[in-house]
C-alpha positions as CSV (number, residue, x, y, z in Angstrom):
1,X,22.0,-35.0,23.9
2,X,20.8,-32.8,21.1
3,X,23.8,-33.8,19.0
4,X,23.2,-37.5,19.4
5,X,19.6,-37.1,18.5
6,X,20.4,-35.2,15.4
7,X,23.3,-37.4,14.5
8,X,20.9,-40.3,14.5
9,X,18.7,-38.4,12.2
10,X,21.8,-37.7,10.1
11,X,22.6,-41.4,9.7
12,X,19.0,-42.0,8.7
13,X,19.4,-39.2,6.2
14,X,22.5,-40.8,4.8
15,X,20.8,-44.2,4.3
16,X,18.0,-42.4,2.6
17,X,20.5,-40.5,0.5
18,X,22.1,-43.8,-0.6
19,X,18.7,-45.0,-1.9
20,X,18.2,-41.6,-3.6
21,X,21.6,-41.8,-5.2
22,X,21.0,-45.3,-6.4
23,X,17.7,-44.3,-7.9
24,X,19.1,-41.2,-9.4
25,X,21.9,-43.1,-11.1
26,X,19.4,-45.4,-12.8
27,X,17.3,-42.5,-13.9
28,X,20.3,-40.6,-15.2
29,X,20.9,-43.4,-17.8
30,X,17.5,-42.8,-19.4
31,X,17.3,-41.0,-22.7
32,X,16.1,-37.4,-22.8
33,X,13.3,-38.2,-25.3
34,X,11.6,-40.3,-22.6
35,X,10.7,-37.3,-20.5
36,X,7.1,-37.1,-19.6
37,X,4.3,-35.4,-21.4
38,X,3.8,-33.1,-18.4
39,X,7.2,-31.4,-18.6
40,X,7.1,-31.3,-22.4
41,X,3.6,-29.7,-22.2
42,X,5.1,-26.8,-20.2
43,X,7.9,-26.4,-22.6
44,X,5.6,-26.4,-25.6
45,X,3.4,-23.9,-23.9
46,X,6.4,-21.7,-23.2
47,X,7.6,-21.8,-26.8
48,X,4.0,-21.2,-28.1
49,X,3.6,-18.2,-25.8
50,X,7.0,-16.7,-26.8
51,X,6.0,-17.1,-30.5
52,X,2.6,-15.5,-29.9
53,X,4.1,-12.6,-28.0
54,X,6.5,-12.0,-30.8
55,X,9.5,-11.7,-28.5
56,X,9.8,-8.0,-29.3
57,X,12.5,-7.4,-26.8
58,X,16.2,-8.4,-26.5
59,X,16.5,-12.2,-26.2
60,X,19.6,-12.0,-24.0
61,X,18.2,-9.8,-21.3
62,X,18.5,-11.5,-17.9
63,X,18.2,-10.5,-14.3
64,X,20.6,-12.0,-11.8
65,X,19.7,-11.3,-8.2
66,X,21.6,-14.2,-6.7
67,X,23.0,-17.5,-7.7
68,X,21.5,-20.8,-6.7
69,X,21.5,-21.1,-3.0
70,X,23.3,-24.0,-1.4
71,X,23.5,-26.1,-4.5
72,X,25.4,-29.3,-3.7
73,X,26.4,-31.8,-6.3
74,X,27.1,-31.6,-10.0
75,X,26.7,-28.4,-12.0
76,X,24.0,-28.4,-14.7
77,X,23.0,-25.7,-17.1
78,X,21.7,-27.4,-20.2
79,X,18.0,-27.1,-19.4
80,X,18.1,-23.4,-19.2
81,X,19.3,-23.1,-22.7
82,X,16.8,-25.7,-23.9
83,X,14.0,-23.4,-22.8
84,X,15.0,-20.9,-25.5
85,X,15.4,-23.5,-28.2
86,X,19.0,-22.4,-28.7
87,X,22.3,-24.1,-27.8
88,X,24.4,-20.9,-27.8
89,X,25.7,-19.9,-24.3
90,X,23.7,-17.1,-22.8
91,X,25.3,-13.8,-21.7
92,X,24.0,-11.8,-18.8
93,X,23.2,-8.1,-19.1
94,X,21.7,-5.4,-16.9
95,X,17.9,-5.7,-17.1
96,X,15.8,-3.1,-19.0
97,X,12.9,-2.9,-16.6
98,X,9.9,-2.8,-19.1
99,X,6.6,-4.5,-18.5
100,X,7.0,-7.0,-21.3
101,X,10.5,-7.9,-20.2
102,X,9.5,-8.5,-16.7
103,X,6.5,-10.7,-17.6
104,X,8.8,-12.7,-19.8
105,X,11.3,-13.2,-17.0
106,X,8.5,-14.1,-14.6
107,X,7.1,-16.6,-17.0
108,X,10.5,-18.2,-17.5
109,X,11.1,-18.4,-13.7
110,X,7.7,-19.9,-13.1
111,X,8.2,-22.4,-15.9
112,X,11.2,-23.8,-14.1
113,X,9.4,-23.8,-10.8
114,X,6.5,-25.7,-12.3
115,X,8.8,-28.3,-13.9
116,X,10.8,-29.0,-10.8
117,X,7.6,-29.2,-8.7
118,X,5.9,-31.7,-11.1
119,X,9.0,-34.0,-11.2
120,X,9.2,-34.2,-7.4
121,X,5.5,-34.2,-6.6
122,X,4.3,-37.5,-5.2
123,X,1.4,-37.6,-7.6
124,X,3.8,-37.7,-10.5
125,X,5.7,-40.9,-9.7
126,X,5.7,-41.9,-13.3
127,X,7.4,-38.6,-14.1
128,X,10.1,-39.3,-11.7
129,X,10.7,-42.8,-13.0
130,X,11.3,-41.5,-16.5
131,X,13.0,-38.1,-15.9
132,X,16.7,-37.4,-15.7
133,X,16.9,-36.2,-12.1
134,X,20.2,-34.9,-10.7
135,X,22.3,-36.7,-8.1
136,X,23.0,-35.9,-4.4
137,X,26.0,-37.8,-3.1
138,X,26.8,-39.0,0.4
139,X,29.3,-36.2,1.0
140,X,26.6,-33.7,0.1
141,X,24.2,-35.2,2.7
142,X,27.0,-35.1,5.3
143,X,27.5,-31.4,4.5
144,X,23.7,-30.8,5.0
145,X,23.7,-32.5,8.4
146,X,26.6,-30.4,9.6
147,X,25.0,-27.2,8.3
148,X,21.7,-28.1,10.0
149,X,23.4,-28.9,13.3
150,X,25.4,-25.6,13.2
151,X,22.3,-23.6,12.5
152,X,20.4,-25.3,15.4
153,X,23.2,-24.5,17.9
154,X,23.5,-20.9,16.5
155,X,19.7,-20.4,16.6
156,X,19.5,-19.8,12.9
157,X,16.5,-21.7,11.7
158,X,13.9,-19.8,9.7
159,X,10.5,-20.4,8.3
160,X,8.7,-18.5,5.5
161,X,5.0,-18.6,4.9
162,X,4.2,-17.9,1.3
163,X,6.5,-17.4,-1.7
164,X,9.4,-15.2,-0.8
165,X,12.5,-16.7,-2.4
166,X,14.5,-13.5,-2.1
167,X,14.3,-13.7,1.7
168,X,15.3,-17.3,1.7
169,X,18.3,-16.6,-0.4
170,X,19.5,-13.7,1.8
171,X,19.1,-15.7,5.0
172,X,21.0,-18.7,3.6
173,X,23.8,-16.5,2.6
174,X,24.1,-15.6,6.3
175,X,24.3,-19.3,7.4
176,X,20.6,-19.7,8.2
177,X,18.8,-23.0,7.4
178,X,15.2,-23.0,6.2
179,X,12.6,-25.2,7.9
180,X,10.4,-26.2,5.0
181,X,8.1,-29.1,4.8
182,X,8.9,-30.9,1.5
183,X,5.4,-32.3,1.2
184,X,3.8,-28.8,1.0
185,X,4.1,-26.5,-2.0
186,X,4.1,-22.8,-1.5
187,X,2.2,-22.0,-4.7
188,X,-0.2,-23.5,-7.1
189,X,2.4,-23.3,-9.8
190,X,0.3,-24.9,-12.5
191,X,-2.4,-22.3,-12.1
192,X,0.0,-19.4,-12.0
193,X,1.9,-20.5,-15.0
194,X,-1.2,-21.2,-17.1
195,X,-2.5,-17.7,-16.2
196,X,0.7,-16.0,-17.3
197,X,0.8,-18.2,-20.4
198,X,-2.7,-17.4,-21.6
199,X,-2.5,-13.7,-21.1
200,X,0.1,-11.1,-20.9
201,X,-1.9,-8.9,-18.6
202,X,0.0,-7.7,-15.5
203,X,-3.3,-7.6,-13.5
204,X,-3.5,-11.4,-13.6
205,X,-0.1,-11.9,-11.8
206,X,-1.0,-13.2,-8.4
207,X,2.4,-14.0,-7.1
208,X,2.7,-12.6,-3.5
209,X,6.3,-11.7,-4.0
210,X,8.6,-11.4,-7.1
211,X,10.5,-14.5,-7.9
212,X,14.2,-14.2,-7.5
213,X,14.5,-14.3,-11.3
214,X,17.9,-16.0,-11.1
215,X,19.6,-18.0,-13.8
216,X,19.0,-21.3,-11.9
217,X,18.0,-24.4,-13.8
218,X,15.3,-26.9,-13.3
219,X,17.9,-29.4,-12.0
220,X,19.2,-27.0,-9.4
221,X,15.7,-26.4,-8.2
222,X,15.2,-30.1,-7.9
223,X,18.5,-30.4,-5.9
224,X,17.3,-27.7,-3.6
225,X,14.0,-29.6,-3.0
226,X,15.9,-32.8,-2.3
227,X,18.1,-30.9,0.2
228,X,15.0,-29.6,1.9
229,X,13.8,-33.2,2.3
230,X,17.0,-34.2,4.1
231,X,17.0,-31.0,6.3
232,X,13.4,-31.6,7.3
233,X,14.2,-34.9,8.8
234,X,16.7,-33.2,11.1
235,X,15.0,-29.9,12.0
236,X,11.2,-30.7,11.8
237,X,10.9,-30.6,15.6
238,X,13.0,-27.5,16.0
239,X,11.2,-24.2,16.7
240,X,12.2,-21.6,14.1
241,X,14.1,-18.5,15.3
242,X,13.0,-16.2,12.4
243,X,9.4,-16.4,11.0
244,X,8.3,-14.3,8.0
245,X,4.6,-14.1,7.0
246,X,2.2,-11.5,5.7
247,X,-0.8,-13.2,7.2
248,X,-1.0,-13.4,11.0
249,X,-3.6,-16.2,10.7
250,X,-1.1,-18.5,9.2
251,X,0.7,-18.8,12.6
252,X,-0.2,-20.8,15.6
253,X,0.9,-18.3,18.2
254,X,1.0,-20.8,21.0
255,X,3.8,-22.8,19.4
256,X,6.1,-19.8,18.8
257,X,9.3,-19.4,20.8
258,X,9.2,-16.1,22.8
259,X,12.7,-15.3,21.5
260,X,11.9,-15.8,17.9
261,X,11.9,-12.9,15.5
262,X,8.4,-12.5,13.9
263,X,7.2,-10.4,11.1
264,X,3.8,-9.6,12.7
265,X,3.0,-7.2,15.5
266,X,-0.1,-7.1,17.7
267,X,-3.4,-6.1,16.1
268,X,-2.9,-2.5,15.0
269,X,-5.9,-0.2,14.9
270,X,-4.4,2.4,12.5
271,X,-4.1,-0.2,9.7
272,X,-7.9,-0.3,9.3
273,X,-9.8,2.6,7.7
274,X,-12.0,3.0,10.8
275,X,-9.2,2.6,13.2
276,X,-7.0,5.2,11.5
277,X,-9.8,7.7,11.6
278,X,-10.4,7.1,15.3
279,X,-6.6,7.3,16.0
280,X,-6.2,10.6,14.1
281,X,-9.3,12.0,15.8
282,X,-7.7,11.4,19.2
283,X,-4.3,12.8,18.2
284,X,-5.6,15.9,16.3
285,X,-7.0,17.5,19.4
286,X,-3.5,18.6,20.2
287,X,-1.4,17.9,17.2
288,X,-2.0,18.6,13.5
289,X,-2.2,15.5,11.3
290,X,-2.5,16.0,7.6
291,X,-5.3,13.5,7.2
292,X,-8.7,14.4,5.5
293,X,-11.5,14.2,8.1
294,X,-13.1,10.8,8.0
295,X,-16.3,9.4,9.5
296,X,-17.4,5.9,10.4
297,X,-21.0,6.2,9.3
298,X,-22.0,2.8,10.5
299,X,-22.2,4.6,13.9
300,X,-25.5,6.6,14.1
301,X,-23.9,9.2,16.3
302,X,-21.0,9.6,13.9
303,X,-23.4,9.9,11.0
304,X,-24.9,12.9,12.7
305,X,-21.5,14.5,13.0
306,X,-20.9,13.8,9.3
307,X,-24.2,15.5,8.2
308,X,-23.2,18.6,10.2
309,X,-19.8,18.5,8.6
310,X,-21.3,18.0,5.2
311,X,-23.5,21.1,5.6
312,X,-20.8,23.3,6.9
313,X,-18.4,22.2,4.0
314,X,-21.2,23.1,1.5
315,X,-21.5,26.5,3.2
316,X,-17.8,27.3,3.0
317,X,-17.7,25.9,-0.6
318,X,-20.4,28.5,-1.5
319,X,-18.2,31.2,0.0
320,X,-15.3,30.0,-2.1
321,X,-17.3,29.8,-5.3
322,X,-18.5,33.3,-4.9
323,X,-15.0,34.7,-4.2
324,X,-13.5,32.7,-7.0
325,X,-15.8,34.4,-9.5
326,X,-14.2,37.8,-8.6
327,X,-11.1,37.4,-10.7
328,X,-12.4,34.9,-13.3
329,X,-14.8,34.6,-16.1
330,X,-17.2,32.6,-14.0
331,X,-20.6,34.3,-13.9
332,X,-22.0,34.1,-10.3
333,X,-24.5,37.0,-10.3
334,X,-27.1,38.3,-12.7
335,X,-30.3,40.4,-12.6
336,X,-32.3,37.4,-13.8
337,X,-30.6,34.8,-11.5
338,X,-32.7,31.8,-10.4
339,X,-31.1,31.7,-6.9
340,X,-32.5,34.4,-4.5
341,X,-30.3,36.9,-2.7
342,X,-31.5,35.2,0.5
343,X,-28.7,32.7,-0.1
344,X,-26.0,35.4,0.5
345,X,-27.6,36.4,3.8
346,X,-27.8,32.7,4.8
347,X,-24.1,32.1,4.0
348,X,-23.0,35.2,5.9
349,X,-25.1,34.5,8.9
350,X,-24.0,30.9,9.3
351,X,-20.4,31.8,8.7
352,X,-20.4,34.3,11.5
353,X,-21.9,31.7,13.8
354,X,-19.0,29.4,12.9
355,X,-16.4,32.1,13.7
356,X,-18.2,32.9,16.9
357,X,-18.2,29.3,18.0
358,X,-14.5,28.9,17.6
359,X,-13.4,32.4,18.8
360,X,-15.3,32.0,22.0
361,X,-14.2,28.3,22.4
362,X,-17.7,27.2,23.4
363,X,-17.6,23.9,25.3
364,X,-20.6,22.5,23.5
365,X,-20.7,21.1,19.9
366,X,-19.0,23.6,17.6
367,X,-21.5,22.8,14.8
368,X,-24.7,23.4,16.8
369,X,-25.9,25.9,14.2
370,X,-26.1,23.3,11.4
371,X,-28.9,21.5,13.2
372,X,-31.3,24.4,13.8
373,X,-33.5,26.1,11.1
374,X,-33.8,22.7,9.3
375,X,-36.1,24.1,6.6
376,X,-33.6,26.9,5.8
377,X,-30.7,24.4,5.5
378,X,-32.7,22.2,3.1
379,X,-33.5,25.3,1.0
380,X,-29.9,26.3,1.0
381,X,-28.7,22.9,-0.2
382,X,-31.2,23.1,-3.2
383,X,-29.6,26.5,-4.1
384,X,-26.2,25.1,-3.6
385,X,-26.7,22.1,-6.0
386,X,-28.2,24.5,-8.6
387,X,-25.0,26.6,-8.5
388,X,-22.5,23.7,-8.5
389,X,-24.3,21.3,-11.0
390,X,-26.5,23.6,-13.1
391,X,-24.3,26.7,-13.1
392,X,-27.2,28.8,-11.8
393,X,-26.6,32.5,-10.8
394,X,-27.6,34.5,-7.8
395,X,-30.1,37.4,-8.3
396,X,-28.7,40.8,-7.6
397,X,-29.8,44.3,-8.6
398,X,-26.5,46.2,-9.5
399,X,-22.7,46.0,-9.6
400,X,-22.5,48.0,-6.3
401,X,-24.3,45.2,-4.5
402,X,-21.8,42.6,-6.0
403,X,-18.8,44.7,-4.9
404,X,-20.2,44.9,-1.3
405,X,-20.6,41.1,-1.3
406,X,-17.0,40.5,-2.3
407,X,-15.7,42.9,0.3
408,X,-17.7,41.3,3.1
409,X,-16.9,37.7,2.1
410,X,-13.2,38.5,1.8
411,X,-13.1,39.4,5.5
412,X,-15.1,36.3,6.4
413,X,-12.7,34.0,4.5
414,X,-9.6,35.5,6.2
415,X,-11.2,34.8,9.6
416,X,-12.4,31.3,8.7
417,X,-9.0,30.2,7.4
418,X,-7.4,30.7,10.9
419,X,-9.6,27.9,12.2
420,X,-9.5,25.6,9.1
421,X,-6.3,23.6,8.4
422,X,-8.3,21.7,5.7
423,X,-9.8,24.8,4.1
424,X,-7.5,24.6,1.0
425,X,-7.9,20.8,0.3
426,X,-11.7,21.0,0.5
427,X,-12.0,22.7,-2.9
428,X,-15.4,24.2,-3.7
429,X,-17.7,21.3,-4.8
430,X,-18.1,19.4,-1.5
431,X,-16.9,16.2,-3.0
432,X,-16.7,13.1,-0.7
433,X,-15.3,9.6,-1.2
434,X,-17.2,6.6,0.1
435,X,-15.1,3.5,0.9
436,X,-16.1,0.1,2.2
437,X,-14.1,-0.3,5.4
438,X,-13.2,-3.9,4.7
439,X,-12.1,-3.8,1.1
440,X,-8.9,-2.8,-0.7
441,X,-7.5,-2.0,-4.1
442,X,-10.2,0.5,-4.8
443,X,-13.0,-2.0,-4.8
444,X,-16.4,-0.6,-4.0
445,X,-15.2,3.0,-3.8
446,X,-17.5,5.8,-5.1
447,X,-17.3,9.6,-5.2
448,X,-20.4,11.6,-4.4
449,X,-21.3,15.2,-3.7
450,X,-25.0,14.9,-3.1
451,X,-26.0,13.8,0.5
452,X,-28.9,11.8,-0.8
453,X,-26.7,9.7,-3.1
454,X,-24.2,9.1,-0.2
455,X,-27.0,7.8,2.1
456,X,-28.5,5.7,-0.7
457,X,-25.2,4.0,-1.4
458,X,-24.4,3.1,2.1
459,X,-27.9,1.7,2.7
460,X,-27.9,-0.7,-0.2
461,X,-28.3,-4.3,0.9
462,X,-25.1,-6.3,0.5
463,X,-24.0,-9.9,1.0
464,X,-20.7,-9.0,2.6
465,X,-22.1,-7.0,5.5
466,X,-19.9,-4.1,4.4
467,X,-19.6,-1.0,6.6
468,X,-18.5,2.3,5.1
469,X,-16.4,5.3,5.9
470,X,-16.8,8.7,4.3
471,X,-13.7,10.8,3.8
472,X,-13.4,14.4,2.5
473,X,-11.9,14.2,-1.0
474,X,-8.9,16.3,-1.7
475,X,-10.2,18.4,-4.6
476,X,-7.0,20.1,-5.4
477,X,-4.3,17.4,-5.8
478,X,-1.0,17.7,-7.5
479,X,-1.4,16.9,-11.2
480,X,1.4,15.6,-13.5
481,X,0.6,15.6,-17.2
482,X,-2.9,16.8,-16.2
483,X,-3.7,13.6,-14.2
484,X,-3.9,12.9,-10.5
485,X,-1.0,11.1,-8.7
486,X,-0.4,9.7,-5.3
487,X,2.6,8.1,-3.4
488,X,3.2,4.7,-1.8
489,X,5.6,5.0,1.1
490,X,7.0,1.9,2.7
491,X,8.1,1.8,6.4
492,X,9.2,-0.8,8.8
493,X,8.5,-1.0,12.6
494,X,10.8,-3.0,14.8
495,X,10.8,-3.3,18.6
496,X,7.5,-1.8,19.8
497,X,9.1,-1.3,23.2
498,X,10.9,0.9,22.7
499,X,9.5,1.5,19.2
500,X,11.9,2.0,16.2
501,X,10.6,3.3,12.9
502,X,12.4,2.8,9.7
503,X,11.4,4.8,6.6
504,X,12.2,3.4,3.2
505,X,13.8,5.9,0.8
506,X,12.3,4.3,-2.3
507,X,8.7,3.9,-3.3
508,X,6.5,4.7,-6.2
509,X,4.2,7.3,-7.7
510,X,0.9,6.0,-9.1
511,X,-0.8,7.9,-12.0
512,X,-4.4,7.9,-13.0
513,X,-5.0,7.4,-16.7
514,X,-7.6,10.0,-17.4
515,X,-7.4,13.8,-17.2
516,X,-8.3,15.1,-13.7
517,X,-11.6,17.0,-13.2
518,X,-14.1,17.1,-10.4
519,X,-17.0,17.1,-12.9
520,X,-16.2,13.5,-14.0
521,X,-16.5,11.1,-11.0
522,X,-15.2,8.0,-12.9
523,X,-12.7,5.8,-11.0
524,X,-10.1,6.1,-13.8
525,X,-10.0,9.9,-13.0
526,X,-9.6,9.7,-9.2
527,X,-8.4,6.2,-8.2
528,X,-4.8,5.4,-8.9
529,X,-4.9,1.8,-7.7
530,X,-3.0,-0.6,-10.0
531,X,-6.2,-2.8,-10.2
532,X,-8.2,0.2,-11.5
533,X,-5.7,1.7,-13.9
534,X,-4.5,-1.6,-15.4
535,X,-7.7,-1.8,-17.4
536,X,-7.3,1.8,-18.6
537,X,-3.6,1.9,-19.5
538,X,-4.3,1.7,-23.2
539,X,-6.4,4.8,-23.1
540,X,-4.1,6.9,-20.8
541,X,-3.3,10.5,-21.3
542,X,-0.3,11.2,-23.5
543,X,3.0,11.4,-21.6
544,X,1.7,9.3,-18.7
545,X,4.1,6.4,-18.2
546,X,3.3,3.0,-19.8
547,X,2.7,1.3,-16.4
548,X,1.0,4.5,-14.9
549,X,3.9,4.5,-12.4
550,X,7.2,6.1,-11.5
551,X,9.7,5.3,-8.8
552,X,10.8,8.1,-6.4
553,X,13.9,8.7,-8.4
554,X,11.9,9.5,-11.5
555,X,9.6,11.7,-9.5
556,X,12.5,13.7,-8.0
557,X,13.9,14.2,-11.6
558,X,10.5,15.6,-12.5
559,X,10.5,18.0,-9.6
560,X,13.9,19.2,-10.7
561,X,12.6,19.7,-14.3
562,X,9.9,22.1,-13.0
563,X,12.3,24.0,-10.7
564,X,10.9,22.3,-7.5
565,X,13.8,20.0,-6.9
566,X,14.1,21.1,-3.2
567,X,10.5,20.2,-2.4
568,X,11.3,16.5,-1.7
569,X,13.9,17.0,0.9
570,X,12.5,20.2,2.5
571,X,8.8,19.5,2.5
572,X,7.5,16.2,1.1
573,X,9.7,13.6,2.8
574,X,10.0,15.3,6.2
575,X,6.2,15.7,6.3
576,X,5.6,12.1,5.5
577,X,8.0,11.1,8.2
578,X,6.4,13.4,10.7
579,X,2.9,12.2,9.9
580,X,3.7,8.5,10.2
581,X,5.9,9.0,13.3
582,X,3.2,11.0,15.1
583,X,0.5,8.4,14.5
584,X,2.7,5.4,15.4
585,X,4.2,6.9,18.6
586,X,0.8,7.8,20.0
587,X,-0.7,4.5,18.9
588,X,1.8,1.8,19.9
589,X,1.8,0.2,23.3
590,X,4.2,-2.4,24.6
591,X,4.0,-5.7,22.7
592,X,3.9,-8.1,25.6
593,X,3.6,-11.0,23.3
594,X,7.1,-10.8,21.7
595,X,10.5,-9.6,22.7
596,X,11.4,-8.8,19.1
597,X,8.9,-8.3,16.3
598,X,8.7,-6.3,13.2
599,X,6.3,-5.5,10.4
600,X,6.3,-3.9,7.0
601,X,3.7,-1.2,6.2
602,X,2.6,0.8,3.2
603,X,1.2,4.3,3.5
604,X,-0.6,6.1,0.7
605,X,-0.3,9.9,0.4
606,X,-1.9,12.4,-1.9
607,X,0.0,15.6,-2.7
608,X,-1.7,18.9,-3.0
609,X,-1.0,21.6,-5.5
610,X,1.4,23.1,-3.0
611,X,3.3,19.7,-2.6
612,X,1.9,19.0,0.8
613,X,1.5,15.2,1.4
614,X,-1.8,14.2,3.0
615,X,-2.2,10.7,4.4
616,X,-5.0,8.7,3.0
617,X,-4.5,5.3,4.6
618,X,-2.0,2.8,6.1
619,X,-1.8,-0.8,4.9
620,X,-0.4,-3.6,7.0
621,X,1.5,-6.2,5.1
622,X,1.3,-4.2,1.8
623,X,1.1,-6.4,-1.3
624,X,4.4,-6.9,-3.1
625,X,2.8,-8.5,-6.2
626,X,4.9,-7.8,-9.3
627,X,2.0,-6.2,-11.1
628,X,4.5,-3.7,-12.6
629,X,8.2,-3.9,-13.3
630,X,8.7,-1.0,-10.9
631,X,7.1,-2.8,-8.0
632,X,8.9,-6.0,-8.8
633,X,12.3,-4.2,-8.7
634,X,11.5,-2.2,-5.6
635,X,10.0,-5.2,-3.8
636,X,13.1,-7.3,-4.5
637,X,15.5,-4.7,-3.0
638,X,13.0,-4.0,-0.1
639,X,12.9,-7.7,1.0
640,X,16.7,-7.8,1.0
641,X,16.9,-4.6,3.1
642,X,14.4,-6.0,5.6
643,X,16.9,-8.8,6.3
644,X,19.6,-6.2,6.9
645,X,17.5,-4.3,9.4
646,X,16.0,-7.3,11.3
647,X,19.0,-9.7,11.2
648,X,22.2,-7.7,10.7
649,X,21.5,-4.5,12.6
650,X,20.5,-6.1,15.9
651,X,24.0,-7.8,16.0
652,X,25.9,-4.7,14.8
653,X,24.6,-1.2,15.1
654,X,27.0,-0.1,12.4
655,X,25.7,-2.6,9.9
656,X,24.4,-1.5,6.5
657,X,20.6,-1.1,6.5
658,X,20.1,-0.6,2.7
659,X,17.6,2.1,1.9
660,X,16.0,2.0,5.3
661,X,16.5,5.1,7.4
662,X,15.9,5.0,11.2
663,X,13.8,8.1,11.8
664,X,12.6,7.3,15.4
665,X,13.9,5.3,18.3
666,X,14.6,5.9,22.0
667,X,17.7,7.8,21.2
668,X,16.9,9.3,17.8
669,X,14.2,11.6,16.5
670,X,14.6,12.5,12.8
671,X,12.3,14.5,10.4
672,X,9.6,14.9,13.0
673,X,8.3,17.1,15.8
674,X,5.6,15.1,17.6
675,X,4.9,17.7,20.3
676,X,4.0,20.6,18.0
677,X,0.7,22.2,19.1
678,X,-1.5,23.9,16.6
679,X,-4.8,25.6,16.2
680,X,-7.8,23.5,17.0
681,X,-8.9,21.2,14.1
682,X,-11.9,22.7,12.5
683,X,-15.3,20.8,12.4
684,X,-13.5,17.5,12.8
685,X,-15.1,14.6,14.7
686,X,-16.2,16.4,17.8
687,X,-16.7,14.9,21.2
688,X,-20.4,13.9,21.9
689,X,-21.4,17.0,23.8
690,X,-24.9,18.4,23.5
691,X,-25.8,21.8,22.5
692,X,-28.5,22.9,25.0
693,X,-27.0,26.2,25.8
694,X,-26.2,27.3,22.2
695,X,-29.5,26.0,20.8
696,X,-31.3,28.3,23.3
697,X,-29.3,31.3,22.2
698,X,-31.4,33.6,20.0
699,X,-30.3,35.0,16.6
700,X,-30.4,38.5,18.1
701,X,-27.6,37.4,20.5
702,X,-25.6,36.0,17.6
703,X,-25.9,39.3,15.8
704,X,-24.7,41.2,18.9
705,X,-21.7,38.8,19.2
706,X,-20.9,39.3,15.5
707,X,-20.8,43.1,15.9
708,X,-18.4,42.7,18.9
709,X,-16.1,40.4,16.8
710,X,-16.1,42.9,13.9
711,X,-15.2,45.8,16.3
């Protein structure tokens, strides 16, 4: 029955094809100089842009990812050469992945897409009547019908939401047929092309995925669109068996076949800033997660915990500042100091209370002592700001007094470190990063160290109803060429029951453009996002890469050059795998909606001076915009490898999976130890327990406990 229905559709397609062939044969006799002004305008713009840009790179550079997919009919190549204004045959070389080269290739690819779209668009009927369109014979239509029927029976119909030609090419190679409505266009080609023509800035490139950058011609693209028209008449009522989208809201979930492969999982809490903080807080009670403590300050109760944390961090920062002056030229003490010696007593007293709370494992709030003596805390914070921002000194009488302070504080620091996994990353200036919870690409992020400024920023009226999170800033990051860097790590999740995690072995390192310092709070110093750094590339620190980016291969070469070549395999990559695996395993539940689903994620890590990766956030459906040539190259390979994992591997467990490595499944655990217990996380988000018992405890009792601990 199915065959007869589709066969009827095939005969209709053949009759339609005859009319198409007849029209095409008439059109083919027209002279080339009668092409429309629309197409000529694109070519004139292309030539003008090339002339303006100077074409300072090899003319013959070309990237060939794959040949034209399923091109049926005559072979045409003339239009490609005409774009260059040169009749000489073009040779193909390995691409030199520079920013200018990639933008040139992108512009050329979009030019062809624009031309093919305009010619076939229903609003350009006059264009079609006067353009030399390619032919599609009856035999070609019959081949299309047979291909469609075979794909339907084999359940190999796919749909792609958005512009991902690489995925379409890879699936077609495997015998899949795309279900694509010929009346809808995936992109506003005219806008994209105009944007790239008017400016050479990579920040204006809004393509959601890199074009295939093939050597296809305008005519071959037109043929492909005509083929899609015939295929649509056959498979428009067939439910796709593979659906790829980066936006879950593009899909009508009620119309999806339960057996279809889908590139979206259920709503995942760890992909939001607030959700990740909540997830890590739950896990960190038993397992160490390298994730800076983070607070959702839209919650009044959580804001109270943050203020306690802020005060304690300032207290321990003061301790570090004093000890750091011991072996440096930093002057912390003087006879004429403006900060009284009372500050030393306050630091010591509160620090012992902190040690007492953790050593005795009190059931109440560990930070009870930051809420009593409110006037004393306010006075301490004034002194603290004077020392950090104004370089004030503490008043002491003689050198013996200073030596005694160092000795006592050395012992305190050793005890505190045993309860503080984040002691090192905190630095000594109490710097925090404030992020809008619903924004990305570094938009709206500020760095602050004064509590009043933090509270003022989050209370500003806004039209977007923004909520904020506050995260402890890693003050001692790894620096390369004296600038801060961070890592983008891709990973894929398939089959949430049982879960399988695939880590991608290639990613990129993002550079800031300005020299790192905690004194300058400018975004170009601390935020490595492409959007932020694209406007500062011209003023970057010498030796920083042109695109403020390396791939992992370049980063590994750098590690070898500084005699740290083993750090990637022995420390960085295993810790990344362990961190991601721990969070995912504890977060995922059975996805009752789909039998098979998958999703791509992007995790951002900051490396410390000791090459420890600390997770900052996890992005669902990370952008693959070709904003740099490195992202364009990685994204192209990444999309191909996604097909290998989601299409080839389920059919053959020995199939090649590209650069994806399976690090966790029901039978495999690699690079992670998810059951490792550690010391209790210090002053992290504590459970909402009240402090009645400890608040009643007198300071004399604390002094007695301190003496017991010392003994």
